[in-house]
MARPANU-21194 format. One record per residue: residue in one letter; x, y, z of N, C-alpha, C in turn. Coordinates in nm, 2 decimals. Layout:
MARPANU-21194
<atom 'A' <X Y Z> <X Y Z> <X Y Z>> ...
This chain:
MARPANU-21194
<atom 'M' <-5.01 -4.13 2.59> <-5.02 -4.00 2.52> <-4.89 -4.01 2.44>> <atom 'N' <-4.90 -3.96 2.30> <-4.80 -3.92 2.22> <-4.68 -3.84 2.27>> <atom 'Q' <-4.56 -3.88 2.28> <-4.45 -3.80 2.33> <-4.44 -3.68 2.28>> <atom 'N' <-4.50 -3.64 2.14> <-4.50 -3.50 2.09> <-4.63 -3.44 2.15>> <atom 'E' <-4.71 -3.49 2.21> <-4.81 -3.41 2.25> <-4.80 -3.33 2.38>> <atom 'Q' <-4.86 -3.22 2.41> <-4.83 -3.14 2.52> <-4.96 -3.13 2.59>> <atom 'K' <-4.96 -3.14 2.72> <-5.08 -3.09 2.79> <-5.11 -2.96 2.80>> <atom 'G' <-5.25 -2.92 2.80> <-5.28 -2.82 2.82> <-5.26 -2.77 2.94>> <atom 'T' <-5.25 -2.61 2.95> <-5.22 -2.54 3.09> <-5.30 -2.44 3.10>> <atom 'E' <-5.32 -2.38 3.23> <-5.40 -2.28 3.27> <-5.36 -2.14 3.20>> <atom 'H' <-5.44 -2.07 3.17> <-5.42 -1.93 3.12> <-5.38 -1.87 3.25>> <atom 'P' <-5.29 -1.75 3.24> <-5.24 -1.69 3.35> <-5.34 -1.61 3.42>> <atom 'L' <-5.45 -1.56 3.36> <-5.56 -1.49 3.43> <-5.64 -1.59 3.53>> <atom 'S' <-5.66 -1.71 3.48> <-5.74 -1.81 3.52> <-5.64 -1.85 3.70>> <atom 'I' <-5.52 -1.87 3.67> <-5.44 -1.89 3.78> <-5.46 -1.76 3.90>> <atom 'L' <-5.45 -1.66 3.85> <-5.44 -1.55 3.93> <-5.58 -1.54 3.97>> <atom 'T' <-5.67 -1.57 3.90> <-5.83 -1.55 3.99> <-5.85 -1.66 4.08>> <atom 'D' <-5.78 -1.78 4.07> <-5.80 -1.87 4.19> <-5.72 -1.81 4.31>> <atom 'E' <-5.61 -1.76 4.28> <-5.51 -1.73 4.39> <-5.59 -1.61 4.46>> <atom 'A' <-5.64 -1.50 4.39> <-5.70 -1.40 4.45> <-5.84 -1.44 4.53>> <atom 'Y' <-5.91 -1.53 4.47> <-6.05 -1.57 4.54> <-5.98 -1.66 4.67>> <atom 'K' <-5.87 -1.71 4.67> <-5.81 -1.79 4.80> <-5.80 -1.69 4.90>> <atom 'V' <-5.70 -1.57 4.84> <-5.68 -1.47 4.96> <-5.79 -1.40 5.02>> <atom 'F' <-5.88 -1.36 4.94> <-6.01 -1.31 5.00> <-6.10 -1.41 5.10>> <atom 'S' <-6.12 -1.55 5.05> <-6.17 -1.60 5.11> <-6.14 -1.65 5.26>> <atom 'E' <-5.99 -1.66 5.26> <-5.92 -1.66 5.38> <-5.96 -1.55 5.49>> <atom 'L' <-5.98 -1.42 5.42> <-6.03 -1.31 5.50> <-6.17 -1.29 5.55>> <atom 'G' <-6.25 -1.40 5.48> <-6.41 -1.39 5.52> <-6.48 -1.33 5.42>> <atom 'F' <-6.44 -1.32 5.29> <-6.53 -1.26 5.19> <-6.58 -1.37 5.12>> <atom 'E' <-6.68 -1.33 5.09> <-6.81 -1.45 5.02> <-6.78 -1.42 4.85>> <atom 'I' <-6.74 -1.54 4.78> <-6.73 -1.52 4.64> <-6.86 -1.49 4.58>> <atom 'A' <-6.86 -1.38 4.47> <-7.00 -1.37 4.41> <-6.99 -1.33 4.29>> <atom 'T' <-7.12 -1.37 4.21> <-7.10 -1.35 4.04> <-7.23 -1.26 4.02>> <atom 'G' <-7.20 -1.21 3.90> <-7.32 -1.14 3.85> <-7.33 -1.13 3.70>> <atom 'P' <-7.42 -1.06 3.64> <-7.45 -1.07 3.50> <-7.34 -0.98 3.42>> <atom 'E' <-7.29 -0.99 3.30> <-7.22 -0.90 3.22> <-7.32 -0.80 3.14>> <atom 'L' <-7.43 -0.84 3.10> <-7.53 -0.76 3.04> <-7.60 -0.70 3.18>> <atom 'E' <-7.60 -0.58 3.18> <-7.64 -0.51 3.32> <-7.75 -0.42 3.28>> <atom 'T' <-7.83 -0.37 3.37> <-7.94 -0.26 3.37> <-7.84 -0.13 3.39>> <atom 'E' <-7.89 -0.03 3.37> <-7.82 0.11 3.38> <-7.84 0.14 3.53>> <atom 'W' <-7.93 0.08 3.60> <-7.97 0.10 3.74> <-7.85 0.04 3.84>> <atom 'Y' <-7.81 -0.08 3.80> <-7.70 -0.16 3.89> <-7.57 -0.11 3.84>> <atom 'N' <-7.54 -0.05 3.70> <-7.43 -0.03 3.65> <-7.39 0.14 3.71>> <atom 'F' <-7.49 0.21 3.70> <-7.48 0.33 3.71> <-7.55 0.40 3.84>> <atom 'D' <-7.67 0.40 3.82> <-7.76 0.49 3.91> <-7.77 0.45 4.07>> <atom 'A' <-7.76 0.31 4.09> <-7.73 0.28 4.24> <-7.60 0.31 4.30>> <atom 'L' <-7.51 0.33 4.20> <-7.38 0.35 4.25> <-7.35 0.49 4.25>> <atom 'N' <-7.44 0.58 4.24> <-7.43 0.73 4.27> <-7.36 0.79 4.15>> <atom 'V' <-7.36 0.73 4.05> <-7.30 0.80 3.90> <-7.41 0.88 3.84>> <atom 'P' <-7.37 1.01 3.84> <-7.47 1.12 3.78> <-7.52 1.07 3.62>> <atom 'K' <-7.63 1.13 3.60> <-7.68 1.12 3.46> <-7.57 1.18 3.38>> <atom 'N' <-7.51 1.28 3.39> <-7.44 1.36 3.29> <-7.27 1.30 3.33>> <atom 'H' <-7.26 1.20 3.40> <-7.11 1.15 3.43> <-7.06 1.12 3.28>> <atom 'P' <-6.92 1.15 3.26> <-6.87 1.11 3.12> <-6.86 0.96 3.10>> <atom 'A' <-6.89 0.88 3.21> <-6.87 0.73 3.19> <-6.98 0.68 3.12>> <atom 'R' <-7.09 0.77 3.14> <-7.21 0.72 3.06> <-7.21 0.75 2.91>> <atom 'A' <-7.12 0.82 2.87> <-7.11 0.84 2.73> <-7.09 0.75 2.63>> <atom 'M' <-7.11 0.75 2.51> <-7.08 0.64 2.42> <-6.93 0.59 2.40>> <atom 'Q' <-6.82 0.70 2.43> <-6.72 0.65 2.41> <-6.67 0.56 2.51>> <atom 'D' <-6.73 0.56 2.63> <-6.68 0.48 2.75> <-6.77 0.34 2.75>> <atom 'T' <-6.92 0.35 2.73> <-7.00 0.25 2.75> <-7.05 0.16 2.65>> <atom 'F' <-7.06 0.05 2.64> <-7.12 -0.02 2.52> <-7.28 -0.04 2.56>> <atom 'W' <-7.38 0.06 2.50> <-7.50 0.04 2.51> <-7.55 -0.08 2.40>> <atom 'I' <-7.64 -0.15 2.45> <-7.71 -0.26 2.39> <-7.83 -0.19 2.29>> <atom 'K' <-7.81 -0.20 2.14> <-7.91 -0.15 2.05> <-8.03 -0.24 2.07>> <atom 'G' <-8.14 -0.17 2.08> <-8.28 -0.24 2.09> <-8.33 -0.28 2.21>> <atom 'Q' <-8.25 -0.24 2.33> <-8.27 -0.28 2.47> <-8.22 -0.17 2.56>> <atom 'E' <-8.34 -0.07 2.57> <-8.33 0.07 2.64> <-8.27 0.03 2.80>> <atom 'G' <-8.17 0.09 2.82> <-8.12 0.09 2.95> <-8.03 -0.03 2.98>> <atom 'K' <-7.98 -0.10 2.88> <-7.90 -0.22 2.90> <-7.75 -0.20 2.86>> <atom 'V' <-7.65 -0.20 2.90> <-7.53 -0.21 2.89> <-7.45 -0.33 2.91>> <atom 'L' <-7.33 -0.32 2.85> <-7.21 -0.41 2.90> <-7.18 -0.37 3.01>> <atom 'R' <-7.14 -0.43 3.13> <-7.10 -0.38 3.27> <-6.97 -0.32 3.21>> <atom 'T' <-6.93 -0.18 3.29> <-6.81 -0.13 3.28> <-6.72 -0.17 3.41>> <atom 'H' <-6.78 -0.21 3.47> <-6.71 -0.25 3.60> <-6.78 -0.36 3.68>> <atom 'A' <-6.73 -0.44 3.78> <-6.77 -0.55 3.83> <-6.84 -0.52 3.98>> <atom 'T' <-6.86 -0.38 3.97> <-6.92 -0.33 4.12> <-7.06 -0.34 4.11>> <atom 'N' <-7.11 -0.38 3.99> <-7.29 -0.43 3.99> <-7.30 -0.57 4.07>> <atom 'V' <-7.19 -0.63 4.07> <-7.20 -0.74 4.16> <-7.23 -0.70 4.31>> <atom 'S' <-7.12 -0.62 4.35> <-7.11 -0.58 4.48> <-7.26 -0.51 4.51>> <atom 'A' <-7.30 -0.43 4.43> <-7.46 -0.36 4.43> <-7.56 -0.47 4.46>> <atom 'R' <-7.56 -0.56 4.38> <-7.66 -0.68 4.38> <-7.64 -0.77 4.52>> <atom 'M' <-7.53 -0.78 4.57> <-7.50 -0.86 4.68> <-7.52 -0.78 4.81>> <atom 'L' <-7.51 -0.66 4.80> <-7.53 -0.57 4.92> <-7.69 -0.56 4.93>> <atom 'E' <-7.75 -0.54 4.82> <-7.90 -0.52 4.82> <-7.96 -0.67 4.88>> <atom 'T' <-7.92 -0.75 4.81> <-7.96 -0.91 4.88> <-7.94 -0.92 5.03>> <atom 'A' <-7.83 -0.88 5.07> <-7.76 -0.88 5.20> <-7.85 -0.81 5.32>> <atom 'A' <-7.89 -0.69 5.26> <-7.99 -0.60 5.32> <-8.12 -0.64 5.36>> <atom 'K' <-8.18 -0.72 5.22> <-8.30 -0.77 5.23> <-8.32 -0.89 5.31>> <atom 'E' <-8.21 -0.96 5.33> <-8.19 -1.09 5.42> <-8.15 -1.08 5.56>> <atom 'G' <-8.12 -0.93 5.58> <-8.07 -0.92 5.71> <-7.94 -0.99 5.75>> <atom 'R' <-7.84 -0.99 5.64> <-7.71 -1.04 5.65> <-7.61 -0.96 5.67>> <atom 'I' <-7.61 -0.88 5.75> <-7.50 -0.78 5.77> <-7.46 -0.78 5.90>> <atom 'P' <-7.30 -0.76 5.93> <-7.22 -0.76 5.83> <-7.19 -0.87 5.73>> <atom 'S' <-7.15 -0.82 5.61> <-7.10 -0.91 5.50> <-7.00 -0.84 5.41>> <atom 'A' <-6.94 -0.94 5.35> <-6.82 -0.89 5.27> <-6.82 -0.98 5.14>> <atom 'F' <-6.82 -0.93 5.02> <-6.82 -1.00 4.90> <-6.72 -0.97 4.81>> <atom 'I' <-6.66 -1.06 4.73> <-6.55 -1.06 4.62> <-6.60 -1.11 4.49>> <atom 'A' <-6.60 -1.05 4.38> <-6.62 -1.08 4.27> <-6.52 -1.06 4.16>> <atom 'I' <-6.48 -1.13 4.07> <-6.37 -1.13 3.97> <-6.44 -1.16 3.81>> <atom 'G' <-6.46 -1.07 3.74> <-6.50 -1.12 3.62> <-6.48 -1.02 3.49>> <atom 'K' <-6.53 -1.04 3.38> <-6.49 -0.95 3.27> <-6.59 -0.85 3.25>> <atom 'V' <-6.51 -0.74 3.22> <-6.59 -0.59 3.21> <-6.55 -0.54 3.08>> <atom 'F' <-6.64 -0.42 3.04> <-6.61 -0.39 2.90> <-6.60 -0.23 2.90>> <atom 'R' <-6.52 -0.17 2.84> <-6.48 -0.03 2.83> <-6.47 0.00 2.65>> <atom 'N' <-6.56 0.10 2.61> <-6.54 0.14 2.46> <-6.44 0.25 2.47>> <atom 'E' <-6.31 0.22 2.47> <-6.19 0.29 2.46> <-6.08 0.22 2.39>> <atom 'A' <-5.99 0.32 2.36> <-5.86 0.30 2.27> <-5.78 0.21 2.36>> <atom 'T' <-5.72 0.09 2.28> <-5.63 0.02 2.34> <-5.48 0.04 2.34>> <atom 'D' <-5.41 0.05 2.44> <-5.25 0.03 2.43> <-5.23 -0.07 2.53>> <atom 'A' <-5.08 -0.03 2.58> <-5.00 -0.17 2.63> <-5.05 -0.19 2.79>> <atom 'T' <-5.14 -0.08 2.84> <-5.20 -0.11 2.96> <-5.36 -0.07 2.97>> <atom 'H' <-5.41 -0.09 2.85> <-5.56 -0.08 2.84> <-5.62 -0.17 2.75>> <atom 'E' <-5.75 -0.21 2.77> <-5.79 -0.31 2.68> <-5.95 -0.26 2.67>> <atom 'M' <-6.04 -0.31 2.55> <-6.15 -0.29 2.55> <-6.25 -0.38 2.66>> <atom 'Q' <-6.18 -0.49 2.68> <-6.22 -0.58 2.77> <-6.10 -0.65 2.86>> <atom 'F' <-6.14 -0.66 2.99> <-6.04 -0.71 3.08> <-6.12 -0.75 3.20>> <atom 'Y' <-6.04 -0.81 3.30> <-6.08 -0.87 3.41> <-6.06 -0.79 3.55>> <atom 'Q' <-6.18 -0.76 3.61> <-6.17 -0.67 3.72> <-6.19 -0.75 3.84>> <atom 'I' <-6.11 -0.72 3.96> <-6.15 -0.75 4.09> <-6.24 -0.65 4.15>> <atom 'D' <-6.34 -0.70 4.21> <-6.45 -0.59 4.29> <-6.50 -0.65 4.43>> <atom 'G' <-6.46 -0.55 4.51> <-6.50 -0.63 4.65> <-6.57 -0.53 4.73>> <atom 'T' <-6.63 -0.56 4.84> <-6.70 -0.48 4.92> <-6.71 -0.53 5.08>> <atom 'M' <-6.71 -0.45 5.16> <-6.73 -0.50 5.31> <-6.84 -0.40 5.36>> <atom 'I' <-6.93 -0.44 5.44> <-7.03 -0.38 5.51> <-7.07 -0.42 5.66>> <atom 'G' <-7.06 -0.32 5.74> <-7.07 -0.33 5.89> <-7.08 -0.23 5.97>> <atom 'K' <-7.04 -0.21 6.10> <-7.04 -0.12 6.20> <-6.89 -0.08 6.21>> <atom 'D' <-6.88 0.06 6.22> <-6.77 0.13 6.24> <-6.64 0.07 6.15>> <atom 'I' <-6.65 0.05 6.02> <-6.58 0.04 5.92> <-6.51 0.16 5.89>> <atom 'T' <-6.37 0.15 5.89> <-6.31 0.28 5.86> <-6.21 0.24 5.72>> <atom 'L' <-6.13 0.36 5.68> <-6.04 0.35 5.58> <-5.93 0.27 5.62>> <atom 'A' <-5.89 0.28 5.75> <-5.80 0.18 5.79> <-5.82 0.04 5.77>> <atom 'H' <-5.92 -0.01 5.79> <-5.96 -0.14 5.75> <-5.94 -0.19 5.58>> <atom 'L' <-6.00 -0.08 5.51> <-5.97 -0.09 5.35> <-5.81 -0.11 5.33>> <atom 'K' <-5.73 -0.01 5.39> <-5.60 -0.03 5.35> <-5.54 -0.15 5.39>> <atom 'G' <-5.58 -0.20 5.53> <-5.52 -0.34 5.58> <-5.56 -0.44 5.50>> <atom 'V' <-5.69 -0.45 5.42> <-5.72 -0.56 5.34> <-5.62 -0.56 5.22>> <atom 'L' <-5.62 -0.44 5.15> <-5.56 -0.43 5.02> <-5.40 -0.47 5.03>> <atom 'T' <-5.34 -0.39 5.12> <-5.22 -0.44 5.16> <-5.19 -0.58 5.17>> <atom 'H' <-5.27 -0.64 5.25> <-5.26 -0.79 5.28> <-5.27 -0.85 5.14>> <atom 'F' <-5.36 -0.82 5.05> <-5.40 -0.87 4.93> <-5.28 -0.86 4.84>> <atom 'Y' <-5.23 -0.76 4.82> <-5.11 -0.70 4.72> <-4.97 -0.81 4.77>> <atom 'K' <-4.95 -0.81 4.90> <-4.83 -0.86 4.94> <-4.83 -0.99 4.92>> <atom 'K' <-4.96 -1.08 4.96> <-5.00 -1.22 4.92> <-4.98 -1.25 4.77>> <atom 'M' <-5.03 -1.14 4.69> <-5.02 -1.19 4.56> <-4.87 -1.15 4.47>> <atom 'L' <-4.80 -1.06 4.53> <-4.67 -1.02 4.47> <-4.55 -1.00 4.55>> <atom 'G' <-4.58 -1.04 4.70> <-4.46 -1.05 4.78> <-4.45 -0.96 4.85>> <atom 'D' <-4.40 -0.96 4.98> <-4.39 -0.87 5.10> <-4.31 -0.74 5.07>> <atom 'D' <-4.22 -0.75 4.96> <-4.15 -0.65 4.90> <-4.22 -0.55 4.81>> <atom 'V' <-4.34 -0.57 4.78> <-4.42 -0.49 4.67> <-4.42 -0.35 4.72>> <atom 'E' <-4.43 -0.25 4.64> <-4.42 -0.12 4.68> <-4.56 -0.07 4.66>> <atom 'I' <-4.62 -0.03 4.74> <-4.76 0.03 4.75> <-4.79 0.16 4.79>> <atom 'E' <-4.88 0.24 4.72> <-4.89 0.36 4.75> <-5.05 0.41 4.75>> <atom 'F' <-5.11 0.48 4.86> <-5.26 0.51 4.84> <-5.26 0.65 4.85>> <atom 'R' <-5.32 0.68 4.71> <-5.33 0.84 4.67> <-5.48 0.90 4.67>> <atom 'P' <-5.50 1.01 4.74> <-5.64 1.07 4.73> <-5.70 1.07 4.59>> <atom 'S' <-5.83 1.04 4.58> <-5.87 1.03 4.43> <-6.03 1.06 4.45>> <atom 'Y' <-6.11 1.06 4.35> <-6.26 1.08 4.35> <-6.32 0.97 4.27>> <atom 'F' <-6.42 0.90 4.32> <-6.49 0.81 4.26> <-6.66 0.83 4.30>> <atom 'P' <-6.72 0.85 4.22> <-6.88 0.88 4.26> <-6.91 0.79 4.37>> <atom 'F' <-6.90 0.68 4.37> <-6.95 0.58 4.46> <-6.87 0.56 4.60>> <atom 'V' <-6.78 0.62 4.63> <-6.71 0.62 4.75> <-6.67 0.77 4.79>> <atom 'E' <-6.68 0.79 4.95> <-6.63 0.92 5.00> <-6.56 0.90 5.15>> <atom 'P' <-6.43 0.92 5.15> <-6.34 0.96 5.07> <-6.29 0.86 4.97>> <atom 'G' <-6.22 0.89 4.87> <-6.18 0.78 4.73> <-6.03 0.79 4.74>> <atom 'I' <-5.99 0.67 4.71> <-5.84 0.66 4.71> <-5.82 0.57 4.54>> <atom 'E' <-5.68 0.60 4.52> <-5.60 0.49 4.42> <-5.51 0.40 4.49>> <atom 'V' <-5.49 0.30 4.44> <-5.38 0.22 4.45> <-5.29 0.22 4.36>> <atom 'W' <-5.18 0.24 4.38> <-5.07 0.22 4.28> <-4.94 0.13 4.31>> <atom 'L' <-4.91 0.06 4.23> <-4.79 -0.03 4.25> <-4.68 0.00 4.16>> <atom 'K' <-4.55 -0.03 4.19> <-4.43 0.00 4.12> <-4.41 -0.08 4.01>> <atom 'F' <-4.41 -0.08 3.90> <-4.39 -0.18 3.78> <-4.26 -0.13 3.69>> <atom 'K' <-4.18 -0.20 3.67> <-4.05 -0.16 3.60> <-4.02 -0.01 3.61>> <atom 'N' <-4.00 0.01 3.76> <-3.95 0.14 3.81> <-4.05 0.24 3.76>> <atom 'K' <-4.17 0.23 3.76> <-4.26 0.31 3.74> <-4.39 0.28 3.80>> <atom 'W' <-4.46 0.39 3.85> <-4.59 0.35 3.94> <-4.71 0.34 3.83>> <atom 'L' <-4.79 0.22 3.86> <-4.89 0.20 3.78> <-5.01 0.20 3.85>> <atom 'E' <-5.11 0.26 3.82> <-5.22 0.26 3.89> <-5.30 0.12 3.88>> <atom 'V' <-5.37 0.06 3.98> <-5.42 -0.07 3.95> <-5.56 -0.09 4.03>> <atom 'M' <-5.58 0.03 4.13> <-5.72 -0.02 4.16> <-5.78 0.14 4.22>> <atom 'G' <-5.90 0.14 4.21> <-5.99 0.25 4.27> <-6.05 0.20 4.40>> <atom 'A' <-6.06 0.29 4.51> <-6.14 0.25 4.63> <-6.17 0.36 4.71>> <atom 'G' <-6.23 0.31 4.82> <-6.26 0.41 4.93> <-6.39 0.38 5.02>> <atom 'L' <-6.43 0.46 5.09> <-6.56 0.42 5.21> <-6.68 0.45 5.12>> <atom 'T' <-6.79 0.33 5.12> <-6.91 0.34 5.05> <-6.98 0.46 5.07>> <atom 'H' <-7.00 0.53 4.94> <-7.08 0.68 4.98> <-7.22 0.64 5.05>> <atom 'P' <-7.27 0.74 5.14> <-7.40 0.73 5.17> <-7.52 0.70 5.08>> <atom 'N' <-7.50 0.76 4.98> <-7.62 0.75 4.87> <-7.62 0.63 4.82>> <atom 'V' <-7.51 0.55 4.80> <-7.50 0.40 4.74> <-7.56 0.33 4.84>> <atom 'L' <-7.53 0.33 4.97> <-7.58 0.26 5.09> <-7.76 0.28 5.09>> <atom 'R' <-7.78 0.39 5.09> <-7.95 0.42 5.07> <-8.00 0.36 4.96>> <atom 'N' <-7.94 0.38 4.84> <-8.00 0.29 4.70> <-8.01 0.15 4.72>> <atom 'L' <-7.92 0.09 4.80> <-7.92 -0.05 4.81> <-7.99 -0.09 4.95>> <atom 'G' <-8.07 0.02 5.01> <-8.18 -0.04 5.12> <-8.08 -0.05 5.25>> <atom 'I' <-7.97 0.03 5.27> <-7.88 0.01 5.38> <-7.89 0.15 5.46>> <atom 'D' <-7.92 0.16 5.59> <-7.89 0.28 5.65> <-7.76 0.35 5.68>> <atom 'P' <-7.73 0.44 5.62> <-7.56 0.48 5.64> <-7.56 0.53 5.77>> <atom 'D' <-7.64 0.58 5.86> <-7.63 0.62 6.00> <-7.62 0.50 6.08>> <atom 'I' <-7.63 0.37 6.04> <-7.59 0.25 6.11> <-7.47 0.18 6.07>> <atom 'Y' <-7.48 0.17 5.94> <-7.37 0.08 5.89> <-7.29 0.18 5.80>> <atom 'Q' <-7.15 0.12 5.78> <-7.06 0.19 5.70> <-6.98 0.07 5.62>> <atom 'G' <-6.91 0.11 5.53> <-6.86 -0.02 5.44> <-6.75 0.05 5.35>> <atom 'F' <-6.67 -0.04 5.28> <-6.57 0.00 5.19> <-6.57 -0.07 5.07>> <atom 'A' <-6.54 -0.03 4.95> <-6.55 -0.07 4.80> <-6.41 -0.06 4.76>> <atom 'F' <-6.39 -0.15 4.67> <-6.27 -0.14 4.56> <-6.29 -0.21 4.45>> <atom 'G' <-6.21 -0.17 4.36> <-6.23 -0.24 4.21> <-6.11 -0.21 4.13>> <atom 'G' <-6.03 -0.29 4.08> <-5.91 -0.28 3.98> <-5.91 -0.39 3.88>> <atom 'G' <-5.79 -0.39 3.80> <-5.78 -0.48 3.70> <-5.69 -0.60 3.74>> <atom 'L' <-5.74 -0.71 3.71> <-5.69 -0.83 3.74> <-5.56 -0.85 3.64>> <atom 'D' <-5.58 -0.80 3.52> <-5.47 -0.81 3.43> <-5.34 -0.73 3.47>> <atom 'R' <-5.35 -0.60 3.54> <-5.26 -0.54 3.56> <-5.18 -0.60 3.67>> <atom 'I' <-5.22 -0.69 3.76> <-5.16 -0.75 3.88> <-5.06 -0.87 3.80>> <atom 'A' <-5.12 -0.93 3.70> <-5.06 -1.02 3.61> <-4.94 -0.96 3.55>> <atom 'M' <-4.95 -0.85 3.49> <-4.84 -0.79 3.41> <-4.72 -0.77 3.53>> <atom 'I' <-4.75 -0.71 3.65> <-4.65 -0.71 3.74> <-4.60 -0.84 3.80>> <atom 'K' <-4.69 -0.91 3.84> <-4.62 -1.07 3.87> <-4.55 -1.13 3.80>> <atom 'W' <-4.57 -1.12 3.66> <-4.50 -1.21 3.55> <-4.42 -1.14 3.45>> <atom 'G' <-4.41 -0.98 3.47> <-4.34 -0.92 3.38> <-4.38 -0.94 3.23>> <atom 'I' <-4.52 -0.92 3.22> <-4.58 -0.91 3.10> <-4.60 -0.77 3.04>> <atom 'P' <-4.55 -0.74 2.93> <-4.53 -0.59 2.90> <-4.65 -0.54 2.81>> <atom 'D' <-4.76 -0.62 2.77> <-4.84 -0.55 2.71> <-4.97 -0.64 2.75>> <atom 'V' <-5.08 -0.56 2.79> <-5.21 -0.63 2.86> <-5.28 -0.69 2.73>> <atom 'R' <-5.27 -0.64 2.59> <-5.35 -0.73 2.49> <-5.30 -0.86 2.45>> <atom 'L' <-5.18 -0.91 2.52> <-5.12 -1.03 2.50> <-5.22 -1.12 2.57>> <atom 'F' <-5.30 -1.10 2.66> <-5.41 -1.18 2.72> <-5.50 -1.24 2.64>> <atom 'Y' <-5.53 -1.16 2.54> <-5.65 -1.20 2.46> <-5.61 -1.20 2.30>> <atom 'Q' <-5.50 -1.24 2.29> <-5.44 -1.29 2.13> <-5.47 -1.44 2.10>> <atom 'G' <-5.46 -1.53 2.22> <-5.46 -1.65 2.16> <-5.33 -1.70 2.16>> <atom 'D' <-5.22 -1.63 2.21> <-5.09 -1.67 2.18> <-5.05 -1.79 2.27>> <atom 'L' <-5.02 -1.92 2.24> <-5.03 -2.03 2.33> <-4.88 -2.00 2.42>> <atom 'R' <-4.77 -1.92 2.38> <-4.66 -1.89 2.46> <-4.69 -1.83 2.58>> <atom 'L' <-4.79 -1.75 2.60> <-4.84 -1.67 2.71> <-4.87 -1.81 2.83>> <atom 'N' <-4.93 -1.91 2.78> <-4.96 -2.01 2.88> <-4.86 -2.13 2.90>> <atom 'Q' <-4.75 -2.04 2.97> <-4.63 -2.11 3.02> <-4.63 -2.13 3.15>> <atom 'F' <-4.75 -2.09 3.21> <-4.75 -2.07 3.39> <-4.80 -2.20 3.45>> 
């Protein structure tokens, strides 16, 4: 190789994806994938998102012209929905799944928001699962990714597909940054996917991989990940 040539390096989001999959795989989660072009059912309806929910509006969702009921997925929770439905049909409960993939939001961009970004989405289903299990999994994950001294807060919140719902916040540059939404899977979601909520319970979580990378490596602007600047590939 010419002395002036440089070897290619992995993008930081690729590095982080591999690290995240390793952490969750060690906890027994199965790696899952799903389509980026999704039906309204798996993106919204099955997840207990009402017809009049603002997330369905044009300003938040990319609807596909000429393909009624098709959207670019707004979250990777579509994968969790598909996997839970399959697990129920195949009698594979308890189960746990983790998916990392690109999602799309029709929104204004700034230092912490992009129209496309990578999301971690996971779910676990079984008997007697509680919020304590969820907090234990997420605390373990963020400490593995960012170190034992990472500051984490769990704050009450609302999301249609969980009850109760929480937000996960991490401290970044002496400011708190929301990185994930989570909670116990709503009974309506379980019913929609063929699971009896009187027998089984579960939890679900989803958040941006990009924001973890910003905290881990001190990257100031999420938009840098998608501008092709090779200086970002120093990892």
